[in-house]
C-alpha positions in Angstrom: 0.0 0.0 0.0 3.0 2.3 0.4 3.8 2.5 -3.3 0.2 3.5 -4.4 0.1 6.2 -1.7 3.4 7.7 -2.9 2.1 7.8 -6.5 -1.1 9.7 -5.4 1.1 12.3 -3.6 3.3 12.7 -6.6 0.2 13.2 -8.9 -1.3 15.7 -6.6 1.9 17.6 -6.5 2.0 17.9 -10.3 -1.6 18.8 -10.5 -1.4 21.8 -8.2 1.7 23.8 -9.3 3.1 26.8 -7.5 2.0 30.1 -9.3 5.0 32.2 -10.4 4.7 36.0 -9.9 4.5 38.1 -13.2 7.2 40.8 -13.6 7.0 44.3 -15.1 8.4 44.0 -18.6 8.2 47.5 -19.9 7.6 51.1 -18.7 5.5 53.6 -20.5 6.0 57.3 -19.6 3.3 59.9 -19.7 4.4 63.5 -19.0 2.4 66.6 -18.5 3.8 70.1 -18.0 2.2 72.8 -16.0 1.9 76.0 -18.0 2.2 74.2 -21.4 4.7 71.9 -23.1 8.2 73.1 -24.2 9.5 72.1 -27.7 8.7 68.5 -28.7 12.4 67.7 -28.8 12.8 68.8 -25.2 9.7 66.8 -24.2 11.3 63.7 -25.9 14.6 64.2 -24.1 12.8 64.5 -20.7 10.6 61.4 -21.5 13.7 59.4 -22.4 15.5 60.4 -19.2 12.5 59.5 -17.0 11.9 56.3 -19.0 15.5 55.2 -18.4 15.2 55.9 -14.6 11.8 54.1 -14.5 13.1 51.0 -16.3 16.0 50.6 -13.9 13.6 51.0 -11.0 10.6 48.9 -12.1 11.5 46.4 -14.9 11.8 42.9 -13.5 9.9 43.7 -10.2 6.8 41.7 -9.5 3.7 43.6 -10.6 1.9 42.9 -7.3 4.9 44.3 -5.4 5.0 47.4 -7.5 1.3 48.0 -6.8 1.8 47.5 -3.0 4.9 49.7 -2.9 3.7 52.4 -5.3 4.2 55.2 -2.8 7.7 54.3 -1.9 8.8 53.6 -5.5 7.2 56.8 -6.7 9.2 58.7 -4.0 12.4 57.1 -5.3 11.6 58.0 -8.9 10.6 61.5 -7.8 14.0 62.0 -6.2 15.9 60.7 -9.3 13.9 62.9 -11.7 14.4 66.0 -9.5 18.2 65.4 -9.6 18.6 64.7 -13.3 16.0 66.8 -15.0 17.2 70.3 -14.1 14.8 73.1 -14.3 11.8 71.1 -13.4 10.2 69.8 -10.2 8.0 66.7 -10.0 4.5 68.0 -8.9 2.9 64.5 -9.0 3.8 61.0 -10.0 1.6 57.9 -10.3 2.0 54.3 -11.4 -0.5 52.0 -13.1 1.1 48.6 -12.4 1.1 45.9 -15.1 3.3 44.0 -17.6 3.5 47.4 -19.2 3.5 49.8 -16.3 2.3 53.3 -17.1 4.1 56.0 -15.1 2.4 59.4 -15.2 4.6 62.4 -14.2 3.5 66.0 -13.8 6.4 68.5 -14.1 6.4 72.0 -12.9 9.0 74.4 -14.5 11.2 76.5 -12.2 11.2 80.2 -13.1 12.5 82.1 -15.0 11.1 80.5 -18.1 12.2 81.5 -21.6 9.9 82.6 -24.4 10.5 83.1 -28.1 14.0 84.6 -28.8 15.0 86.5 -31.9 17.4 84.6 -34.3 20.5 86.3 -35.7 22.7 84.9 -38.4 26.4 85.3 -39.0 27.9 84.1 -42.3 31.4 82.8 -42.4 33.3 82.7 -45.7 30.3 83.9 -47.7 30.6 87.0 -49.9 28.6 89.9 -48.6 26.6 90.1 -51.8 25.7 86.4 -51.7 24.5 86.6 -48.1 21.0 88.0 -48.9 20.4 84.9 -51.0 21.4 82.5 -48.2 19.3 84.6 -45.8 16.3 84.3 -48.0 16.7 80.5 -48.2 17.0 80.3 -44.4 14.1 82.7 -43.6 11.3 80.0 -43.6 13.2 78.1 -40.9 13.4 81.1 -38.5 9.9 80.6 -36.8 11.0 77.0 -36.0 14.2 78.2 -34.5 12.4 80.9 -32.4 10.2 78.2 -30.9 13.1 76.0 -29.8 13.3 77.6 -26.4 9.7 78.5 -25.7 8.5 77.5 -22.2 12.0 76.2 -21.3 13.3 76.9 -17.8 16.5 78.8 -17.7 18.0 76.2 -15.4 17.3 73.5 -18.0 19.7 75.1 -20.6 22.7 73.1 -19.5 21.2 69.8 -20.7 18.7 71.2 -23.3 21.1 73.5 -25.2 22.7 70.6 -27.1 19.2 69.6 -28.3 18.5 73.2 -29.4 21.9 73.5 -31.2 21.4 70.1 -33.0 17.9 71.1 -34.2 19.1 74.5 -35.4 21.9 72.8 -37.4 19.4 70.4 -38.9 17.2 73.2 -40.0 20.1 75.0 -41.7 21.3 71.9 -43.5 17.9 71.0 -44.7 17.1 74.5 -46.1 20.6 75.3 -47.5 22.3 72.3 -49.0 26.1 72.3 -48.5 25.9 74.5 -45.4 25.9 73.7 -41.7 25.6 75.9 -38.6 26.6 76.3 -35.0 24.1 77.8 -32.6 24.6 79.6 -29.3 22.7 81.8 -26.9 23.9 85.4 -26.7 23.4 87.6 -23.7 23.0 86.9 -20.0 20.1 86.2 -19.5 19.8 85.0 -23.1 18.5 87.6 -25.5 18.9 85.9 -28.9 19.8 82.7 -30.6 22.9 83.3 -32.6 23.4 81.0 -35.6 26.8 80.9 -37.4 26.4 79.6 -40.9 29.4 78.0 -42.6 30.1 75.7 -45.6 29.8 72.1 -44.6 30.7 70.5 -47.9 34.4 70.8 -48.8 33.3 71.0 -52.5 32.9 74.8 -52.9 33.3 77.2 -55.8 37.0 78.1 -55.8 37.5 79.6 -59.3 35.3 81.3 -61.9 35.9 81.3 -65.7 34.0 83.5 -68.2 33.3 83.0 -71.8 31.2 85.0 -74.2 28.7 83.9 -76.9 27.1 86.4 -79.3 25.5 86.5 -82.7 25.4 90.3 -82.8 28.7 91.5 -81.3 32.2 90.5 -82.5 33.9 88.5 -79.8 37.1 90.6 -80.2 35.1 93.5 -78.6 33.6 91.4 -75.8 36.8 89.6 -74.8 38.2 92.8 -73.3 35.4 92.8 -70.7 36.3 89.4 -69.2 37.9 90.8 -65.9 34.7 92.9 -65.2 32.5 89.9 -65.9 34.6 87.8 -63.4 34.2 90.5 -60.8 30.4 90.4 -61.2 30.4 86.7 -60.5 32.8 87.1 -57.5 29.9 86.6 -54.9 29.8 83.0 -56.0 33.3 82.2 -54.8 33.2 80.2 -51.5 29.6 79.0 -52.0 29.1 75.2 -51.6 28.6 73.6 -55.0 25.5 71.8 -53.8 23.9 75.1 -52.7 24.9 77.0 -55.9 23.5 74.1 -58.1 20.2 74.1 -56.2 19.9 77.9 -56.6 21.5 78.4 -60.0 18.6 80.4 -61.4 18.8 82.9 -58.5 22.5 83.3 -58.9 22.1 83.8 -62.6 19.5 86.5 -61.9 21.8 88.2 -59.5 24.6 88.3 -62.1 22.1 89.6 -64.7 21.2 92.5 -62.5 24.8 93.5 -62.1 25.3 93.2 -65.8 22.3 95.6 -66.4 24.1 98.3 -64.4 27.4 97.9 -66.3 28.0 101.2 -68.1 29.2 99.8 -71.5 26.2 97.5 -71.6 23.9 100.5 -71.0 25.8 102.7 -73.5 25.7 100.2 -76.4 22.3 98.6 -75.6 23.8 95.2 -74.9 21.7 92.6 -73.0 23.7 89.8 -71.5 22.1 86.5 -70.3 24.3 84.6 -67.9 24.4 80.8 -67.8 26.3 79.0 -65.0 27.8 75.5 -65.1 28.4 75.0 -61.3 31.5 73.1 -60.1 34.6 73.9 -58.1 35.8 75.6 -61.4 32.5 77.3 -62.3 32.1 78.4 -65.9 30.0 81.5 -66.6 28.7 81.8 -70.2 27.4 85.2 -71.2 25.1 85.4 -74.1 25.6 89.0 -75.1 23.4 90.5 -77.7 23.0 94.2 -78.8 19.5 95.6 -78.8 20.7 98.4 -81.2 23.4 97.5 -83.7 24.4 94.0 -84.8 27.8 93.0 -86.2 29.1 89.5 -87.1 32.4 88.6 -88.6 33.6 85.0 -89.3 36.0 83.1 -91.5 34.8 79.8 -92.8 37.0 77.0 -94.0 35.3 73.9 -95.6 36.6 70.3 -95.8 35.3 67.6 -98.1 35.0 66.7 -101.8 31.7 68.5 -102.1 32.7 71.5 -100.0 32.4 75.0 -101.4 35.5 77.3 -101.2 36.5 79.1 -98.0 35.1 82.6 -97.5 34.9 85.5 -95.0 31.5 86.8 -94.1 30.5 90.0 -92.3 27.0 91.1 -91.3 26.0 94.6 -90.1 22.4 95.2 -88.9 20.2 97.4 -86.9 17.7 96.0 -84.5 14.2 97.3 -84.1 12.9 95.2 -81.2 13.0 91.6 -82.4 13.3 92.6 -86.0 16.7 93.1 -87.6 17.4 94.2 -91.2 21.0 93.6 -92.1 23.6 93.8 -94.9 25.9 90.8 -95.6 29.3 91.0 -97.4 31.1 87.8 -98.4 34.7 87.6 -99.7 35.9 84.4 -101.5 39.7 84.6 -101.1 40.3 82.0 -103.9 38.8 84.2 -106.5 38.8 87.6 -104.7 35.1 87.8 -105.5 32.7 89.9 -103.4 29.1 89.0 -102.9 26.5 91.3 -101.4 23.1 90.5 -99.9 20.3 92.2 -97.9 18.4 90.3 -95.3 16.0 90.5 -92.4 16.0 88.4 -89.2 13.1 88.0 -86.7 13.9 86.7 -83.1 11.2 84.4 -81.8 12.3 84.2 -78.2 15.8 83.5 -76.9 16.3 80.3 -78.8 14.7 80.6 -82.2 15.1 83.0 -85.1 13.9 83.0 -88.7 14.7 85.2 -91.6 15.3 85.7 -95.3 18.4 86.6 -97.3 18.2 88.2 -100.8 21.4 88.2 -102.8 22.0 91.3 -105.0 23.2 89.0 -107.8 19.6 88.0 -108.4 19.7 84.5 -107.0 16.4 85.0 -105.3 15.3 85.1 -101.6 16.8 82.5 -99.4 14.7 81.7 -96.2 16.6 80.4 -93.2 15.9 79.3 -89.6 18.3 79.0 -86.6 17.5 77.2 -83.3 19.9 77.4 -80.4 19.8 74.2 -78.3 22.4 75.5 -75.9 25.1 78.2 -75.8 27.4 75.8 -77.6 25.0 73.8 -79.9 23.0 75.3 -82.7 20.8 73.9 -85.6 20.5 75.9 -88.8 18.5 75.3 -92.0 18.3 77.3 -95.3 16.6 76.9 -98.7 18.3 78.0 -101.9 15.6 78.9 -104.6 18.3 78.9 -107.4 19.4 75.3 -106.9 16.3 74.0 -105.1 18.5 72.6 -102.3 17.8 72.6 -98.6 21.0 73.0 -96.5 21.2 71.9 -92.9 24.0 72.3 -90.4 24.8 71.4 -86.8 27.2 73.8 -85.2 29.2 73.0 -82.1 31.2 75.9 -80.6 34.4 74.6 -79.0 35.4 77.9 -77.5 34.9 81.6 -77.9 36.6 81.8 -81.3 36.2 78.4 -82.9 33.3 76.3 -84.1 32.8 73.2 -86.1 29.8 72.6 -88.4 28.6 69.4 -90.0 26.8 70.4 -93.2 24.5 68.4 -95.5 22.2 69.2 -98.3 19.0 67.6 -99.7 21.0 66.3 -102.7 23.3 64.3 -100.5 26.3 66.5 -100.3 28.1 66.5 -97.0 31.1 68.3 -95.6 32.7 69.8 -92.5 33.2 73.4 -91.9 35.5 75.2 -89.4 34.3 78.6 -88.4 36.5 81.2 -86.8 34.4 83.7 -84.9 36.2 87.0 -84.9 
């Protein structure tokens, strides 16, 4: 009978197990601030600090024990928070014990409490004339910067200031690519948030090159104004390449305004349209056209079995708005023959022009069209009524004075032409 009795005891022991106590697995922090919340980043930092202290105190303890000892544990957490969260006093603290224990903390700020502070910017390594552009880009972020310190106790600055500085830097970097910032409080007590803006990206504009393009002014006349053009683009020097590329149109507009005030441009009615290719070595291309008188001079050398002889051409015209009547003179050196023509050209925007050329030798009116794809690439087409041919050309300008053309006709003639723009 002893063995069956032992089996019953063993079965009863396994049937009625001892219940294990359930521990706190996670702490959830709920914070309220008397007088209103400070900036959300400050709230998050306070919540993280209290959560870390709460987890060390509560996680792993039995839920029933936490519920029974709430007053004592709340007192311990209150003391910890009062020591580490400077600038605030715990007004009330309460637990809701469970696997996820909710800890509700009411904080009271210690006076004085800061309000909105004005934001001042200092620009390091940025040309004075480029600063207004950077300032305009940063202006939308100013209200966010002013709100960083609202309702923050003065005593909390020692731990909260890195949060403010980091957020100010993030706002500058997001608004102005290639830039960064360092923020500090000026005055005692603080009277402003001073933000120093500098280039973050080592890739900045270090040098500026200028080249001219014109269909109405000889390049020999424009080339002498290169130093003045470089000085007009000087505000670009030192700007981060990323920023300049993002705001290229605004920089081009700034240079265009300076060109409008250039005395020779006013005197001779020249309109210059700047185009930037942004890099460490930034290239500024100026499309300079006269609104009064037009002059073109070029020498053309042809290569190919079907190519015509070399010639030198000069055009002189007078602009009346977008309409330009002109005279064309052509010299063929191989025969010393002169050819004269009268023409009219109509500008249809900045890229397209059409016109007609009438040769005085009685060859009829020759219509033509020119389309500028870029400052360096142009398409041209013309129709010769005498031969009935359509001639087309693609022109690539290698530099200020030299271009290459691929020419073809409707009869299948093809040749290369080198054009020296004088």
